N, C-alpha and C positions, 0 to 999 in steps of 0.2 A: 132654231136656236141662234141667238144673236151674240156671237162671240168674235173676238179679234185676237187670235193666238199668234205666238211668235213666228210660227212657220208661214203665216200670211204676210210677213214683212219682207221686203226686198233687202237682202244683205249681200255683201261681196262686191268688191270694186269692179270686177269684170262685168258682172250682171248690170250694175248701175251704169257703167260706161256704154254698154250695148243699148240699154234703154234710151239714154240721152242721144246717142249718135244715130241709131236706126229708127227710133220711135216717131210716131206722128203726134202732133199736138193741136190743141184748141184751147180757147179761153172760156171758162164758165165763171165769170167774175164773182168773187174775189180770188179765184184759183186759176192757174194754168195747169192743164192736164196733159201729160205725155203718156202715151200708151204704146205697147208693142205686143202684138200677138205672136206667140211662140208655139212650138210643137209640144205635145203633151209629155210630161215627165210624171211617172206613176206616183211617186211619193210627195208630190207638190200639190198645194191647193189650186183650184181653178183660177183664182185671182190673187195676185200678190201686190202689195201697196208700199209706196215710199211717200213719206210726208216731209216737206221741207218748208221752213219759214226762214228766209234769208236774214242775216244779221244786218244787212244793208237797209232792209225795210223796217225792222223793229229792233231797236238797240237793246232793250232790256231783256235779259234772259228769262225773267219771270213771265213777261208778256209773251215771248216767243213760245215758251212751254205751254202757256194757257191756250194759245191759238192751236198748237199741235194737239192738245187734249181735246179741244172742241172739234177739230177736223176728224180725229180718230173716232170720237163718239158718234158724230153724225154719219160717218162712213159705216160704222158697226151697225147702226140702226137701219141703214138704207141699202146695204150691200146686196140684199135679196133682189133688187131691181135689175141687176145685170148678172148674167151667167153665160160664159162662152159655151157654145154648143160643142165645139171640137177644139182641142188644144188648151193653151194656158194664156193668161193675160197678165202682163206686168203694167202697173199704173203708177205714175208719180203725180202727186198733188203738190203744187208749188204756190205758196201764198203770195199774192201780188199787192195787196193793199198796204199803205204806209202807216195805218193806225189799226188798233184793235177793232174787231168786228164782234157783234153779238151772235148768239147761237142761231137765231133765225136767219141772218144773212149768210152764215156759213152753210147752214142746212139747205138754203135755196140754191147756193152754188153747187153743193155736192149732188143734190137731186138732179139739177140740170146736167151736170157732168155725167152722172150715171145713165141718165136717159139718152144723152148723145152717144155714150159708149155702146149702149145696147142697140141703138139704131145703126151704128156703124159696123157692128158685127153681123 
């Protein structure tokens, strides 16, 4: 089942700060991926995601929201590629490109990011 529910999103200032301060990162253009492996919490999904499109990169809110929708959709369809064996994984996708990308470009970046994540676990 390919869903992306609310509990799969990273929320909370402390959790986000921990991800950015302690996490490891790599670039899968047009995305920067920051990830942090954590201990298992029973009521949490195995992978939680944060998606960010900086206002500095894309000025228009409509365009930023479109990019976020595309990233969410490609992640939802390809998230089966990575599954942590033990513990939980927090992942942040940060958009790097200065202009809009099409679906194929974002999908290529997400697939590369998920393959790199699964290899690093």
